N, C-alpha and C positions, 0 to 999 in steps of 0.2 A: 161626374167625377174627373172623367179622362180630360174635361176641358179644362180643369184647375190644375191639373197635374201640367199640361201642354204649355202652361202660362211660363214668363219666368220667374226665377227665384226672388225678384225685386216684386214683381208683381205680387205675387202670394205672400209676401210678408206684410205688405198694404194692408190685403184684401183681410188678414186673417188679425193683424195688430190694430187696422183703425176701429172698426167696429168693437172691440173689446175695451179701445180707450174711450170710445164714445160711451159705451155702457157702464164704463169706470167712476163716470162723471154722477152716477146717482148713488156711488158707494161712498166712505166717508176719507175724506180728505185731509181734515184736521179737527182737532179735538180740543177745545175753547173752553178756560177755565173761566167759569162764573163766579164773582165773589158776592154774597148777598150779605149785605152791612149785618152785622151781629147774627145773623140767621144759620151764617154757614156757606159753603161754596159747594160747588157742582160741577162736574164735567160736561160739556154739549159737545156733541159729534155732528159735524157740519159735512153736508156733502160738497161735490165739487161745481154747483151752480149758483156762480157771482159772474161778475164782469168778464174774469180773468175766464171762465169755463164757459162761459157763453161763445167768447172769440175762439176758443178753443174747438168748442165742439164745431162750430162754423168753419173753420179751417180743415179739421179731421173729415168732414162730410166732404167739401170739396175736391180734398184730395184724393178720397176716396170714389168719388163719384169719377175723377176724371182718371184715375187710375183704372176703375174698372170699366168704363167706355173705353179707351184704349187699347185693353185687354181682350175685352169678352164681346166685342160688337163688332159691327162691320162700318161704324161713323166715318166717313172720309173727314179726317183734319186738314186744316189749312195746312201746306207744305212751306209757308211763310215764317210759321211761327215753332222755335223748339220746345215741342210740346215736354219732352223730357226733363228742361231744363226749368219749366213752368212747376212740374211735379215737383223736383226738387226743392225748388222755393218755397213751394208750400209746405213741403215735408219738413224742412227746415226750421221753418215758422211755426209748427206744430211743435216742434221740440223747443224752442225756443220759448213761446207762449208756456207749456206745460212747466220746463224750468224756473219762467218768471213767476208763475203762479204759485209754483212749487214755495220758494224763498219768501213770497209777500205774505204768504197765510199763514199767522201767527197758530203756532203748534199744528204744525204738519204732523200726521199720523205716518207710521212705519209703511201704510200700504201705498201712500200719495208717492213713493219714492220707488216703489213699483208700477205706477203707473206713470211715472215720468219715464222708466224705462220701456213703457210700451211706443211711449210716444219718440223714444229713441229708436227702437225697431220700426216706424212707421219713416221716419227719417233713411235709415238704413235701405229700406226697401226703395226709395227713391232715388238714391244715390246710387244703388246698384244698376239700377234700370237704366239710369243716367250715363254710369259711365260703361254700360253695355252697348248703349246706343250710341257712345262717342265713339267707342272701339271700332264698331262698325261702320261708322262714317269716315275715318283715317286710320285703313290695314296699316300695319306696323309695316316696317321696311324687310325686306329680304334678310336673312341672316347673313352674314358677311363671312365669305371664307377666310379661313385662318391661314395667316403667313408666319414663318417663322419655324422654330424648332418647335418639333414635338415633344411631348412627355413622353420621360421615358418609361411611366408606372403604367 
């Protein structure tokens, strides 16, 4: 538990929301109305495993594995590659695929919108890590001394 608390907030978000998003593919993403000619109709619940769901699962697995390796292990990564930017790209791809999947599914369930929100949390976590690394690589300028009149307040 102490190891998890020592991680950055972005890494914590990805390591929690990523596996939950992967698990969410087993739940109902859409309700399809099936009409049987003359016999009536029925509603069929479908999980998230289709072509978009498989792509989403592969992206989630890759971003969670990369973030876990960067945050929890002592593996030496190449310094020639901006790994935070790679994670950000994967996180944004997770969000984009989840949105496209939800928009193209006919009869999206209310829970699928929550699953898209989980994809947004994954993207947010990768963004937080990227912005923290970017701030560390390029320190801000020292504050300038103010010249001129001081306020009377």
